C-alpha positions as CSV (number, residue, x, y, z in Angstrom):
1,X,-37.4,-5.0,-55.3
2,X,-37.0,-8.1,-57.4
3,X,-37.7,-6.2,-60.7
4,X,-37.3,-2.6,-61.8
5,X,-40.2,-0.2,-61.2
6,X,-40.6,3.5,-62.0
7,X,-39.1,6.0,-59.6
8,X,-42.4,7.6,-58.8
9,X,-43.9,4.2,-57.9
10,X,-40.9,3.2,-55.8
11,X,-41.0,6.5,-54.0
12,X,-44.7,6.0,-53.2
13,X,-43.9,2.5,-51.9
14,X,-41.0,3.8,-49.7
15,X,-43.1,6.6,-48.3
16,X,-46.0,4.4,-47.3
17,X,-43.7,1.6,-46.1
18,X,-41.7,3.7,-43.7
19,X,-44.7,5.8,-42.6
20,X,-46.4,2.6,-41.6
21,X,-43.4,1.3,-39.7
22,X,-43.0,4.7,-37.9
23,X,-46.7,4.5,-36.8
24,X,-45.7,1.3,-34.9
25,X,-47.0,-1.4,-37.2
26,X,-45.0,-4.5,-38.1
27,X,-42.9,-4.9,-41.2
28,X,-45.2,-7.3,-42.8
29,X,-48.2,-5.0,-42.3
30,X,-46.1,-2.1,-43.7
31,X,-45.3,-4.2,-46.7
32,X,-48.9,-5.0,-47.3
33,X,-50.0,-1.3,-47.0
34,X,-47.1,-0.2,-49.3
35,X,-48.0,-2.7,-51.9
36,X,-51.6,-1.6,-51.9
37,X,-50.4,2.0,-52.2
38,X,-48.2,1.0,-55.2
39,X,-51.2,-0.7,-56.9
40,X,-53.3,2.5,-56.6
41,X,-50.4,4.8,-57.7
42,X,-51.1,6.8,-60.9
43,X,-48.1,5.5,-62.7
44,X,-48.4,1.9,-61.7
45,X,-48.6,-0.6,-64.5
46,X,-51.0,-2.8,-62.5
47,X,-48.3,-5.4,-61.6
48,X,-45.8,-3.2,-59.7
49,X,-47.4,-4.2,-56.4
50,X,-46.1,-7.7,-56.8
51,X,-42.5,-6.6,-57.1
52,X,-41.5,-5.9,-53.5
53,X,-40.7,-9.2,-51.7
54,X,-40.0,-9.7,-48.0
55,X,-38.4,-12.9,-46.7
56,X,-38.7,-13.3,-43.0
57,X,-39.7,-15.7,-40.3
58,X,-42.7,-14.2,-38.6
59,X,-43.5,-17.1,-36.4
60,X,-42.0,-17.3,-32.9
61,X,-40.2,-20.5,-32.1
62,X,-42.4,-23.2,-30.5
63,X,-42.7,-22.8,-26.8
64,X,-41.6,-25.7,-24.6
65,X,-43.9,-26.5,-21.8
66,X,-42.6,-25.6,-18.4
67,X,-42.0,-28.6,-16.3
68,X,-41.5,-28.6,-12.6
69,X,-41.1,-31.3,-10.1
70,X,-44.7,-30.9,-9.0
71,X,-45.9,-31.6,-12.5
72,X,-44.0,-34.9,-12.9
């Protein structure tokens, strides 16, 4: 978390985040679902959902075309 949040809200985030990953979804989807759960938490201040940040490269590297002698 980039800022402090209440323990109850952080626990709700962690539960939803890891439950989503355990169900086979990707980390970015898990983060999105956990942030939504945080926003709807009873003790959320309405801005807590913006606190978790994930830095990653989700795009695969560009594919190089396959060349063969027949294609040249």
